[in-house]
MIVO-583122 format. One record per residue (C-alpha): residue in one letter; x, y, z. Coordinates in nm, 2 decimals. Example, Ala and Ser with C-alpha at 12.3 -4.5 7.8 and 13.67 -1.06 7.14 Angstrom:
BEGIN
@aa: A, X: 1.23, Y: -0.45, Z: 0.78;
@aa: S, X: 1.37, Y: -0.11, Z: 0.71;
This chain:
BEGIN
@aa: X, X: 13.94, Y: 15.13, Z: 12.31;
@aa: X, X: 13.83, Y: 15.26, Z: 12.58;
@aa: X, X: 13.73, Y: 15.10, Z: 12.87;
@aa: X, X: 13.35, Y: 15.37, Z: 12.87;
@aa: X, X: 13.34, Y: 15.26, Z: 12.51;
@aa: X, X: 13.39, Y: 14.90, Z: 12.56;
@aa: X, X: 13.12, Y: 14.93, Z: 12.86;
@aa: X, X: 12.82, Y: 15.06, Z: 12.60;
@aa: X, X: 12.98, Y: 14.81, Z: 12.35;
@aa: X, X: 12.92, Y: 14.49, Z: 12.60;
@aa: X, X: 12.56, Y: 14.69, Z: 12.72;
@aa: X, X: 12.42, Y: 14.61, Z: 12.38;
@aa: X, X: 12.60, Y: 14.33, Z: 12.26;
@aa: X, X: 12.48, Y: 14.15, Z: 12.60;
@aa: X, X: 12.10, Y: 14.29, Z: 12.57;
@aa: X, X: 12.09, Y: 14.16, Z: 12.17;
@aa: X, X: 12.26, Y: 13.81, Z: 12.28;
@aa: X, X: 12.59, Y: 13.86, Z: 12.08;
@aa: X, X: 12.90, Y: 13.77, Z: 12.20;
@aa: X, X: 13.14, Y: 13.98, Z: 12.38;
@aa: X, X: 13.41, Y: 14.17, Z: 12.18;
@aa: X, X: 13.74, Y: 14.00, Z: 12.27;
@aa: X, X: 13.88, Y: 14.29, Z: 12.42;
@aa: X, X: 13.65, Y: 14.30, Z: 12.74;
@aa: X, X: 13.79, Y: 13.89, Z: 12.83;
@aa: X, X: 14.04, Y: 14.04, Z: 12.96;
@aa: X, X: 13.80, Y: 14.27, Z: 13.18;
@aa: X, X: 13.61, Y: 13.88, Z: 13.32;
@aa: X, X: 13.69, Y: 13.79, Z: 13.64;
@aa: X, X: 13.90, Y: 13.42, Z: 13.66;
@aa: X, X: 13.66, Y: 13.16, Z: 13.50;
@aa: X, X: 13.44, Y: 13.35, Z: 13.39;
@aa: X, X: 13.50, Y: 13.28, Z: 12.94;
@aa: X, X: 13.24, Y: 13.28, Z: 12.80;
@aa: X, X: 13.21, Y: 12.88, Z: 12.60;
@aa: X, X: 13.13, Y: 12.82, Z: 12.27;
@aa: X, X: 12.77, Y: 12.72, Z: 12.31;
@aa: X, X: 12.73, Y: 12.34, Z: 12.22;
@aa: X, X: 12.57, Y: 12.23, Z: 11.88;
@aa: X, X: 12.21, Y: 12.11, Z: 11.96;
@aa: X, X: 12.17, Y: 11.81, Z: 11.79;
@aa: X, X: 11.79, Y: 11.71, Z: 11.65;
@aa: X, X: 11.59, Y: 11.52, Z: 11.96;
@aa: X, X: 11.59, Y: 11.16, Z: 11.87;
@aa: X, X: 11.30, Y: 11.08, Z: 12.01;
@aa: X, X: 11.25, Y: 10.75, Z: 12.25;
@aa: X, X: 11.15, Y: 10.38, Z: 12.18;
@aa: X, X: 10.84, Y: 10.42, Z: 12.41;
@aa: X, X: 10.74, Y: 10.76, Z: 12.19;
@aa: X, X: 10.76, Y: 10.64, Z: 11.81;
@aa: X, X: 10.45, Y: 10.60, Z: 11.69;
@aa: X, X: 10.24, Y: 10.32, Z: 11.64;
@aa: X, X: 10.00, Y: 10.26, Z: 11.42;
@aa: X, X: 9.64, Y: 10.26, Z: 11.60;
@aa: X, X: 9.49, Y: 9.93, Z: 11.68;
@aa: X, X: 9.22, Y: 9.95, Z: 11.45;
@aa: X, X: 9.44, Y: 10.10, Z: 11.18;
@aa: X, X: 9.63, Y: 9.72, Z: 11.22;
@aa: X, X: 9.30, Y: 9.53, Z: 11.23;
@aa: X, X: 9.15, Y: 9.70, Z: 10.94;
@aa: X, X: 9.46, Y: 9.57, Z: 10.75;
@aa: X, X: 9.46, Y: 9.22, Z: 10.84;
@aa: X, X: 9.15, Y: 9.20, Z: 10.75;
@aa: X, X: 9.17, Y: 9.32, Z: 10.45;
@aa: X, X: 9.49, Y: 9.15, Z: 10.43;
@aa: X, X: 9.27, Y: 8.81, Z: 10.51;
@aa: X, X: 8.96, Y: 8.92, Z: 10.24;
@aa: X, X: 9.24, Y: 8.98, Z: 9.97;
@aa: X, X: 9.33, Y: 8.53, Z: 10.07;
@aa: X, X: 9.01, Y: 8.48, Z: 10.04;
@aa: X, X: 8.98, Y: 8.58, Z: 9.74;
@aa: X, X: 9.28, Y: 8.50, Z: 9.58;
@aa: X, X: 9.21, Y: 8.18, Z: 9.71;
@aa: X, X: 8.86, Y: 8.16, Z: 9.47;
@aa: X, X: 8.83, Y: 7.98, Z: 9.19;
@aa: X, X: 8.77, Y: 8.19, Z: 8.89;
@aa: X, X: 8.50, Y: 8.06, Z: 8.67;
@aa: X, X: 8.52, Y: 8.18, Z: 8.28;
@aa: X, X: 8.31, Y: 8.39, Z: 8.05;
@aa: X, X: 8.31, Y: 8.03, Z: 7.91;
@aa: X, X: 8.25, Y: 7.79, Z: 8.17;
@aa: X, X: 7.98, Y: 8.04, Z: 8.29;
@aa: X, X: 7.77, Y: 7.99, Z: 7.95;
@aa: X, X: 7.82, Y: 7.64, Z: 7.96;
@aa: X, X: 7.68, Y: 7.55, Z: 8.31;
@aa: X, X: 7.38, Y: 7.81, Z: 8.23;
@aa: X, X: 7.34, Y: 7.62, Z: 7.94;
@aa: X, X: 7.40, Y: 7.23, Z: 8.10;
@aa: X, X: 7.13, Y: 7.39, Z: 8.38;
@aa: X, X: 6.85, Y: 7.51, Z: 8.14;
@aa: X, X: 6.90, Y: 7.17, Z: 7.99;
@aa: X, X: 6.82, Y: 7.02, Z: 8.32;
@aa: X, X: 6.60, Y: 7.21, Z: 8.34;
@aa: X, X: 6.42, Y: 7.08, Z: 8.01;
@aa: X, X: 6.47, Y: 6.71, Z: 8.14;
@aa: X, X: 6.31, Y: 6.77, Z: 8.46;
@aa: X, X: 6.00, Y: 6.94, Z: 8.32;
@aa: X, X: 5.93, Y: 6.74, Z: 7.99;
@aa: X, X: 6.15, Y: 6.41, Z: 8.02;
@aa: X, X: 6.34, Y: 6.64, Z: 7.63;
@aa: X, X: 6.64, Y: 6.39, Z: 7.69;
@aa: X, X: 6.48, Y: 6.09, Z: 7.80;
@aa: X, X: 6.23, Y: 6.18, Z: 7.47;
@aa: X, X: 6.49, Y: 6.29, Z: 7.24;
@aa: X, X: 6.70, Y: 5.96, Z: 7.28;
@aa: X, X: 6.45, Y: 5.71, Z: 7.28;
@aa: X, X: 6.46, Y: 5.48, Z: 6.97;
@aa: X, X: 6.13, Y: 5.54, Z: 6.75;
@aa: X, X: 6.16, Y: 5.32, Z: 6.56;
@aa: X, X: 5.93, Y: 5.08, Z: 6.71;
@aa: X, X: 5.66, Y: 5.32, Z: 6.81;
@aa: X, X: 5.30, Y: 5.41, Z: 6.57;
@aa: X, X: 5.24, Y: 5.77, Z: 6.49;
@aa: X, X: 4.96, Y: 5.78, Z: 6.79;
@aa: X, X: 5.22, Y: 5.68, Z: 7.05;
@aa: X, X: 5.46, Y: 5.92, Z: 6.98;
@aa: X, X: 5.25, Y: 6.10, Z: 6.93;
@aa: X, X: 5.09, Y: 6.12, Z: 7.29;
@aa: X, X: 5.41, Y: 6.13, Z: 7.39;
@aa: X, X: 5.58, Y: 6.47, Z: 7.23;
@aa: X, X: 5.25, Y: 6.64, Z: 7.38;
@aa: X, X: 5.41, Y: 6.55, Z: 7.75;
@aa: X, X: 5.71, Y: 6.66, Z: 7.64;
@aa: X, X: 5.51, Y: 6.97, Z: 7.45;
@aa: X, X: 5.37, Y: 7.08, Z: 7.72;
@aa: X, X: 5.66, Y: 7.07, Z: 8.02;
@aa: X, X: 5.96, Y: 7.21, Z: 7.76;
@aa: X, X: 5.67, Y: 7.53, Z: 7.72;
@aa: X, X: 5.67, Y: 7.55, Z: 8.08;
@aa: X, X: 6.06, Y: 7.58, Z: 8.08;
@aa: X, X: 6.08, Y: 7.82, Z: 7.81;
@aa: X, X: 5.79, Y: 8.12, Z: 8.00;
@aa: X, X: 5.96, Y: 8.07, Z: 8.29;
@aa: X, X: 6.34, Y: 8.18, Z: 8.16;
@aa: X, X: 6.35, Y: 8.31, Z: 7.90;
@aa: X, X: 6.10, Y: 8.55, Z: 7.65;
@aa: X, X: 6.09, Y: 8.49, Z: 7.30;
@aa: X, X: 6.01, Y: 8.72, Z: 6.98;
@aa: X, X: 6.04, Y: 8.63, Z: 6.53;
@aa: X, X: 6.41, Y: 8.77, Z: 6.40;
@aa: X, X: 6.17, Y: 8.89, Z: 6.09;
@aa: X, X: 5.82, Y: 8.91, Z: 6.25;
@aa: X, X: 5.55, Y: 8.76, Z: 5.94;
@aa: X, X: 5.36, Y: 8.48, Z: 5.84;
@aa: X, X: 5.58, Y: 8.19, Z: 5.72;
@aa: X, X: 5.57, Y: 8.19, Z: 5.30;
@aa: X, X: 5.55, Y: 8.51, Z: 5.27;
@aa: X, X: 5.70, Y: 8.75, Z: 5.10;
@aa: X, X: 5.98, Y: 8.93, Z: 5.23;
@aa: X, X: 6.28, Y: 9.21, Z: 5.20;
@aa: X, X: 6.63, Y: 9.13, Z: 5.28;
@aa: X, X: 6.74, Y: 9.50, Z: 5.39;
@aa: X, X: 7.14, Y: 9.65, Z: 5.28;
@aa: X, X: 7.33, Y: 9.56, Z: 5.57;
@aa: X, X: 7.23, Y: 9.31, Z: 5.72;
@aa: X, X: 7.29, Y: 9.10, Z: 5.99;
@aa: X, X: 7.39, Y: 8.68, Z: 5.88;
@aa: X, X: 7.38, Y: 8.60, Z: 6.20;
@aa: X, X: 6.98, Y: 8.73, Z: 6.22;
@aa: X, X: 6.93, Y: 8.65, Z: 5.88;
@aa: X, X: 7.05, Y: 8.33, Z: 5.66;
@aa: X, X: 6.98, Y: 8.35, Z: 5.28;
@aa: X, X: 6.92, Y: 8.01, Z: 5.13;
@aa: X, X: 6.96, Y: 8.03, Z: 4.82;
@aa: X, X: 7.20, Y: 8.09, Z: 4.60;
@aa: X, X: 7.22, Y: 8.54, Z: 4.62;
@aa: X, X: 7.34, Y: 8.76, Z: 4.25;
@aa: X, X: 7.40, Y: 9.10, Z: 4.29;
@aa: X, X: 7.39, Y: 9.31, Z: 4.62;
@aa: X, X: 7.09, Y: 9.38, Z: 4.85;
@aa: X, X: 6.82, Y: 9.43, Z: 4.89;
@aa: X, X: 6.65, Y: 9.10, Z: 4.82;
@aa: X, X: 6.34, Y: 9.01, Z: 4.75;
@aa: X, X: 6.25, Y: 8.60, Z: 4.88;
@aa: X, X: 6.04, Y: 8.37, Z: 5.10;
@aa: X, X: 5.97, Y: 8.33, Z: 5.43;
@aa: X, X: 6.07, Y: 7.99, Z: 5.57;
@aa: X, X: 6.10, Y: 8.04, Z: 5.91;
@aa: X, X: 6.10, Y: 8.32, Z: 6.14;
@aa: X, X: 6.36, Y: 8.27, Z: 6.30;
@aa: X, X: 6.38, Y: 8.33, Z: 6.72;
@aa: X, X: 6.55, Y: 8.58, Z: 6.91;
@aa: X, X: 6.62, Y: 8.61, Z: 7.32;
@aa: X, X: 6.50, Y: 8.93, Z: 7.43;
@aa: X, X: 6.53, Y: 8.89, Z: 7.82;
@aa: X, X: 6.66, Y: 8.53, Z: 7.99;
@aa: X, X: 6.63, Y: 8.47, Z: 8.39;
@aa: X, X: 6.74, Y: 8.13, Z: 8.43;
@aa: X, X: 6.82, Y: 7.99, Z: 8.72;
@aa: X, X: 7.15, Y: 8.07, Z: 8.99;
@aa: X, X: 7.39, Y: 7.87, Z: 8.98;
@aa: X, X: 7.46, Y: 7.70, Z: 9.29;
@aa: X, X: 7.82, Y: 7.66, Z: 9.43;
@aa: X, X: 7.93, Y: 7.25, Z: 9.43;
@aa: X, X: 7.70, Y: 7.10, Z: 9.20;
@aa: X, X: 7.79, Y: 6.91, Z: 8.89;
@aa: X, X: 7.60, Y: 7.05, Z: 8.63;
@aa: X, X: 7.75, Y: 6.75, Z: 8.40;
@aa: X, X: 7.45, Y: 6.57, Z: 8.58;
@aa: X, X: 7.15, Y: 6.63, Z: 8.37;
@aa: X, X: 6.91, Y: 6.41, Z: 8.58;
@aa: X, X: 7.01, Y: 6.19, Z: 8.93;
@aa: X, X: 6.94, Y: 5.84, Z: 8.89;
@aa: X, X: 6.61, Y: 5.75, Z: 9.11;
@aa: X, X: 6.60, Y: 5.43, Z: 9.33;
@aa: X, X: 6.31, Y: 5.32, Z: 9.46;
@aa: X, X: 6.35, Y: 5.11, Z: 9.78;
């Protein structure tokens, strides 16, 4: 290869950032031989450059963990327990307003009908007040007792109870003995935590 051609070749290789041809190395000054470019390694971030979670994120995570721990520590009340507590709370109201438990637990054999009637009037007044305040009721089958009614096909046994022997398939014809009751709305008192629901009425001590 002539020196002129080699010079042009070296010029364009240097211009485009390529290696010199092997023939050109002999014409370079002593100690100027090109060295292989060192291999580049991916720069590792310094310890201080490692991304750290923001302080607010750390606080948020800690707060969420604390809330989770508190919720996990709370005793979970089952549906059955909640319904039982509600029933006991309603019974406590009936006792407080109408002395219902006292009336039902009192032996009536030694009392006259007049005495029982007078006591029942007070119980009736207080218990009716509780029902009016906390429960909305309606008859299951509207109508007067002893009226003739029809029991439709596909009736719900939880709503209509047949008395006597049923023959054949519904619809049935019969006499209404009781119209039944259905709760339309219930507004039971809030159940406070830490209250013993088994205590229907506290003991009263006069000092």
